[in-house]
C-alpha positions as CSV (number, residue, x, y, z in Angstrom):
1,M,51.8,43.5,-19.6
2,L,54.4,46.1,-18.9
3,F,52.6,49.5,-20.7
4,C,53.8,53.2,-20.7
5,Q,53.5,55.5,-23.1
6,K,55.7,56.7,-25.7
7,P,58.5,58.6,-25.1
8,K,57.4,61.6,-26.5
9,A,54.8,61.9,-24.0
10,Q,57.0,61.3,-21.4
11,S,59.7,63.6,-21.7
12,A,59.0,65.5,-18.6
13,L,56.9,63.4,-16.0
14,L,59.8,63.4,-13.5
15,H,60.9,66.5,-12.0
16,P,64.0,66.7,-9.8
17,G,63.7,68.5,-6.0
18,F,61.1,66.7,-3.3
19,D,57.5,66.2,-4.0
20,K,55.9,66.0,-0.5
21,A,52.4,64.8,-2.8
22,E,55.0,62.3,-4.9
23,Y,56.5,61.3,-1.6
24,L,52.9,60.7,-0.1
25,E,51.4,58.7,-3.3
26,L,54.9,56.3,-2.3
27,L,54.6,56.0,0.9
28,K,50.5,54.5,-0.6
29,I,52.5,52.1,-2.4
30,T,54.9,51.4,0.1
31,A,52.2,50.3,3.2
32,R,51.2,47.8,0.3
33,Q,54.7,45.8,0.1
34,V,52.4,43.0,3.0
35,D,50.8,40.2,1.6
36,T,47.3,40.4,0.2
37,P,44.3,41.0,0.6
38,W,45.3,45.0,1.8
39,I,41.4,44.9,3.7
40,K,43.2,47.4,6.5
41,V,46.2,48.6,5.2
42,Q,46.7,52.2,5.9
43,P,47.5,55.2,4.1
44,P,44.7,54.6,1.0
45,A,45.3,53.0,-2.3
46,S,46.9,54.7,-4.3
47,E,44.6,56.1,-7.3
48,K,47.5,56.9,-10.0
49,F,49.4,53.6,-9.8
50,K,48.8,50.2,-10.1
51,L,50.7,47.1,-8.8
52,V,51.3,44.9,-12.5
53,Y,54.2,42.5,-11.0
54,R,55.2,41.2,-8.0
55,S,58.9,39.2,-7.4
56,A,59.2,35.7,-5.7
57,T,60.5,35.6,-2.6
58,M,64.3,35.4,-2.8
59,G,68.1,35.8,-1.6
60,L,66.9,36.8,2.2
61,D,63.7,37.4,2.5
62,N,63.7,39.8,-0.4
63,R,61.1,40.5,-2.6
64,W,60.0,43.8,-4.7
65,D,56.7,45.4,-6.4
66,L,56.6,47.3,-10.1
67,W,54.1,49.5,-9.9
68,V,52.9,51.9,-13.3
69,A,50.8,54.7,-13.1
70,D,48.6,56.0,-16.2
71,N,50.7,58.6,-17.1
72,G,53.5,55.9,-17.8
73,I,55.9,56.3,-14.6
74,A,57.2,53.4,-13.0
75,V,57.9,52.6,-9.4
76,I,60.4,50.2,-8.7
77,S,59.3,49.4,-4.6
78,I,61.9,47.2,-2.6
79,R,60.2,45.8,0.9
80,G,61.7,46.5,3.8
81,T,62.2,44.1,6.5
82,T,59.8,41.0,7.1
83,T,59.4,38.7,10.3
84,N,61.4,36.1,9.0
85,I,65.1,35.4,10.8
86,V,67.4,35.6,7.6
87,S,65.8,38.8,7.0
88,W,67.1,40.5,10.0
89,M,70.4,38.3,9.6
90,E,70.8,40.8,6.2
91,N,70.9,43.7,8.1
92,F,72.9,42.2,10.9
93,Y,75.4,41.2,8.1
94,A,77.0,44.6,8.8
95,A,80.6,44.6,8.1
96,M,81.4,46.3,5.6
97,V,82.8,45.6,1.9
98,P,84.2,47.6,-0.9
99,A,82.0,49.4,-2.7
100,T,83.5,47.8,-5.9
101,G,84.0,44.4,-6.5
102,T,82.3,40.8,-6.6
103,I,80.3,38.9,-4.5
104,H,79.3,35.2,-4.6
105,I,75.8,34.6,-3.7
106,S,75.1,31.3,-4.9
107,N,76.3,28.5,-6.1
108,T,75.9,29.7,-10.2
109,D,75.6,33.4,-9.6
110,T,78.4,35.8,-9.0
111,F,77.5,39.7,-9.1
112,S,80.0,42.1,-10.1
113,Y,79.1,46.0,-8.9
114,Q,80.4,48.8,-8.6
115,L,78.9,51.6,-6.7
116,A,81.1,54.1,-6.0
117,K,84.8,55.1,-7.9
118,N,86.8,55.7,-4.5
119,P,88.4,52.8,-3.6
120,R,88.1,53.4,0.3
121,A,84.3,53.5,0.0
122,A,82.5,50.9,1.0
123,V,79.1,49.3,2.2
124,H,76.9,47.1,3.5
125,T,77.6,43.7,3.0
126,G,73.8,42.2,3.5
127,W,71.8,45.0,2.0
128,L,74.8,44.4,-1.0
129,I,73.7,40.5,-0.8
130,G,69.7,42.0,-1.6
131,T,70.6,44.2,-4.3
132,A,72.5,41.1,-6.2
133,F,69.4,39.3,-6.0
134,L,66.9,41.7,-6.9
135,S,68.5,43.3,-9.6
136,K,68.7,40.1,-11.5
137,D,65.1,40.6,-11.9
138,I,64.7,43.8,-11.6
139,L,67.0,44.8,-14.8
140,P,65.0,42.7,-17.0
141,K,61.8,44.3,-16.2
142,I,63.2,47.9,-16.8
143,D,64.5,46.4,-20.0
144,S,60.9,45.4,-21.2
145,L,59.3,48.8,-19.7
146,Y,62.1,50.6,-21.5
147,K,60.7,48.6,-24.9
148,T,57.5,50.4,-24.0
149,G,58.3,53.9,-23.9
150,C,58.7,54.0,-20.4
151,R,61.5,56.5,-19.7
152,N,60.4,57.8,-15.7
153,M,61.1,55.1,-13.2
154,I,61.0,55.4,-9.1
155,V,63.2,53.7,-7.4
156,L,61.7,53.6,-3.6
157,G,62.1,51.4,-0.6
158,H,61.1,51.8,3.3
159,S,63.2,50.7,5.9
160,Q,65.7,48.0,4.5
161,G,64.5,48.6,1.2
162,G,65.6,51.9,1.4
163,G,68.8,50.6,2.8
164,I,68.7,48.6,-0.6
165,A,67.3,51.3,-2.7
166,Y,70.6,53.4,-2.0
167,L,72.8,50.5,-3.6
168,L,70.7,49.9,-6.2
169,S,70.0,53.3,-7.6
170,S,74.0,53.6,-7.7
171,H,74.4,50.0,-9.6
172,L,71.1,51.1,-12.4
173,A,74.1,54.5,-12.3
174,N,76.8,53.2,-12.9
175,L,74.7,50.3,-15.6
176,Q,73.7,53.8,-17.6
177,E,77.1,55.2,-17.0
178,K,79.0,52.2,-19.0
179,K,76.0,52.0,-21.1
180,L,74.8,48.7,-20.2
181,I,71.4,49.8,-19.9
182,P,69.9,53.2,-21.0
183,S,71.3,56.4,-20.3
184,N,67.9,58.3,-21.7
185,I,66.0,56.0,-18.7
186,Q,65.5,59.5,-15.9
187,F,65.4,57.8,-12.2
188,K,64.8,59.2,-9.1
189,T,65.1,57.7,-5.6
190,Y,63.3,57.9,-2.1
191,C,64.8,56.0,0.9
192,S,62.6,56.4,3.7
193,A,63.5,55.8,6.7
194,A,66.8,54.3,5.6
195,P,69.2,52.8,8.0
196,K,72.6,54.3,7.2
197,P,73.8,52.4,4.0
198,G,78.1,52.3,3.8
199,N,80.5,55.1,5.0
200,L,81.8,58.2,4.2
201,F,83.1,58.1,0.9
202,F,80.5,56.2,-0.6
203,A,78.0,59.0,1.1
204,Y,80.5,61.4,-0.9
205,E,80.0,60.1,-4.0
206,Y,76.2,59.3,-3.5
207,E,75.5,62.7,-2.3
208,S,77.3,64.5,-5.3
209,R,75.4,62.4,-7.7
210,M,72.1,63.4,-6.4
211,L,72.7,67.2,-6.2
212,D,70.7,67.7,-9.0
213,G,67.6,66.7,-6.9
214,W,67.2,63.0,-8.0
215,G,67.5,61.0,-4.6
216,F,66.2,62.2,-1.1
217,N,66.2,60.5,2.4
218,V,63.5,61.2,4.2
219,V,63.5,60.8,8.0
220,N,61.5,61.3,11.5
221,S,63.3,62.6,13.9
222,A,61.9,60.5,16.1
223,D,62.5,56.9,14.0
224,W,65.6,55.5,15.5
225,V,66.5,52.9,12.2
226,P,68.2,55.3,10.9
227,E,71.1,55.7,13.6
228,T,71.6,52.5,12.8
229,P,74.3,50.4,12.1
230,L,76.3,51.7,14.9
231,S,79.2,54.0,14.0
232,V,82.9,53.5,14.7
233,Q,85.1,55.7,13.4
234,A,88.9,55.2,13.7
235,L,91.7,57.6,12.8
236,S,91.8,55.1,9.8
237,D,88.6,56.9,8.6
238,F,89.6,60.2,7.8
239,N,90.7,61.3,4.8
240,Q,94.6,61.0,4.1
241,T,95.6,64.5,4.9
242,N,94.5,65.0,9.1
243,P,96.8,66.6,12.1
244,F,96.1,63.1,13.4
245,T,99.0,61.5,10.7
246,N,102.2,63.0,12.2
247,A,100.6,62.5,16.0
248,K,102.6,60.1,17.0
249,P,106.6,62.6,16.2
250,I,104.9,65.4,17.7
251,I,104.0,63.9,20.9
252,S,107.5,62.1,20.9
253,K,109.7,65.4,20.6
254,Q,107.0,67.2,23.3
255,P,109.1,67.4,26.7
256,F,108.9,65.1,29.5
257,P,106.3,63.5,31.2
258,K,104.1,65.5,29.1
259,N,105.1,63.0,25.9
260,I,104.6,59.9,28.1
261,A,100.9,61.5,29.3
262,L,100.0,62.6,25.5
263,K,101.2,58.8,24.3
264,Y,98.6,57.4,26.7
265,A,95.9,59.5,25.8
266,Y,96.6,58.9,22.3
267,N,97.1,55.0,22.4
268,K,94.1,55.0,24.6
269,L,91.8,56.8,22.2
270,N,93.5,55.0,19.0
271,N,93.3,51.7,20.4
272,A,89.3,51.6,21.9
273,S,88.2,52.3,17.8
274,I,90.9,49.2,16.7
275,R,89.2,47.0,19.1
276,A,85.8,48.2,18.4
277,N,86.3,47.4,14.3
278,K,87.4,43.7,15.0
279,R,84.7,42.6,17.3
280,Y,82.3,44.3,15.0
281,E,84.0,42.4,12.2
282,K,83.8,38.8,14.2
283,Y,80.5,39.3,15.2
284,L,78.9,41.1,12.7
285,G,81.0,39.8,10.1
286,K,82.1,36.1,10.1
287,T,79.9,34.9,12.9
288,V,76.4,36.3,11.0
289,A,78.5,35.1,7.2
290,G,78.4,31.3,8.7
291,I,74.0,32.0,9.3
292,V,73.5,33.6,6.1
293,A,75.6,30.7,4.5
294,K,73.0,28.2,5.3
295,S,70.1,30.0,3.6
296,L,72.5,30.9,0.7
297,P,73.5,27.6,-0.9
298,G,77.4,28.4,-2.5
299,F,77.4,31.6,-1.1
300,E,80.9,32.6,0.0
301,A,81.9,35.6,2.7
302,P,83.6,38.1,0.7
303,E,86.8,40.2,2.4
304,Y,85.7,42.9,4.2
305,A,86.5,46.7,4.3
306,S,88.4,48.0,7.6
307,G,86.0,50.0,9.3
308,F,82.4,50.6,10.2
309,N,82.4,54.7,10.0
310,Y,78.4,54.4,9.4
311,V,76.9,57.7,7.9
312,R,73.8,59.3,7.1
313,V,73.0,59.6,3.3
314,G,71.5,62.2,1.6
315,P,70.6,64.5,0.7
316,T,67.9,64.7,3.1
317,I,64.5,65.3,4.3
318,V,63.5,65.6,7.7
319,L,60.6,64.8,9.2
320,L,60.3,67.2,12.4
321,A,58.8,65.0,14.8
322,N,56.7,68.2,17.1
323,D,54.2,67.8,20.2
324,A,51.5,67.5,17.7
325,Y,52.7,63.8,16.5
326,Y,54.3,62.5,20.1
327,Q,50.4,63.1,21.5
328,S,49.4,60.5,18.2
329,F,52.5,58.6,18.4
330,P,53.7,58.6,22.0
331,D,57.1,57.0,23.3
332,N,56.6,53.5,23.6
333,P,59.4,50.9,25.1
334,E,57.3,48.4,24.8
335,K,56.6,49.5,20.9
336,I,59.7,50.3,19.4
337,F,58.6,50.1,15.6
338,V,56.2,53.2,16.6
339,H,58.0,56.1,14.9
340,H,59.4,53.5,11.9
341,F,55.8,52.1,10.8
342,I,54.2,53.9,7.5
343,D,51.6,55.6,9.8
344,A,54.1,57.8,11.6
345,Y,55.7,59.2,8.6
346,W,52.3,59.7,6.8
347,F,51.6,61.7,9.4
348,L,54.7,64.2,9.5
349,A,54.4,63.8,5.8
350,N,51.2,65.4,5.7
351,Q,52.6,68.5,8.0
352,L,55.0,69.5,5.5
353,Q,54.4,72.7,3.8
354,D,53.0,72.6,0.1
355,K,56.2,74.1,-1.3
356,H,58.1,71.1,-0.4
């Protein structure tokens, strides 16, 4: 049974701003996304939160846990990448789709979403699929929690789970705006070790919504995962007013042979990004979609947005790797996730000043 304290006692359980102690507690939770028993799991188990629900595996090997504290705060903990190949296909399905639309995820389910209002905003297709499947299971649990008095909920994800947490958080905010879930639920989001979830126009809206301190991206500066997916910035990715819009007519007015040289340079730069975008869409869109469809009967590949201008989305808390860190976690080409695992983040988070 899901239970939270009554709303009156819950009015100020969550506070805006990054909280070091809160994040450390959440690392204990996300470390326990692995299957039980948790005999050798580090960091130590949380004494504040208890696991009350673990979902079935769904979608592309996605899963989530629900943890609840004695004071009633609930944590929606999203699992990251697993060793299952379909979980990796979710990561590689990096063609972008518009941040508003619908996606057919099975023979019976269509997911409608609005993660940003700007029509140029776009997000990662694979993690949108994960969000679509997980939200079907998460929303009824949010409703049940609310009916028992819960008004404070944290959305948490590490690694792939962090990428999904961005999109899920945006989806929940939109549902609140449309009054499809109660507006007096206070959500707070921690995206830990998260990859880049979308383009600049998605980032602008997400960061604007989190200005009051209700969402954070926590990054180990030595971790390569937050540097992915690979990004390609094309001239078409700029805002409408930019110095490149009239570049061709300006170049054509230059005296010969300067105009020829400038035109050659401009075309080389512009065409390179156009070709890169086409290659990315072919392999990280159409090719991966065919593989994904084999695991999701009835899945229909969506229309992709143009571009691969992935950016890091904040507000960001940087865990700066120092000499003490590298003594415990030295670079090792044979251990590519040495800086990505929970223990590395636990080490650095403990070094943060207590003012956080």
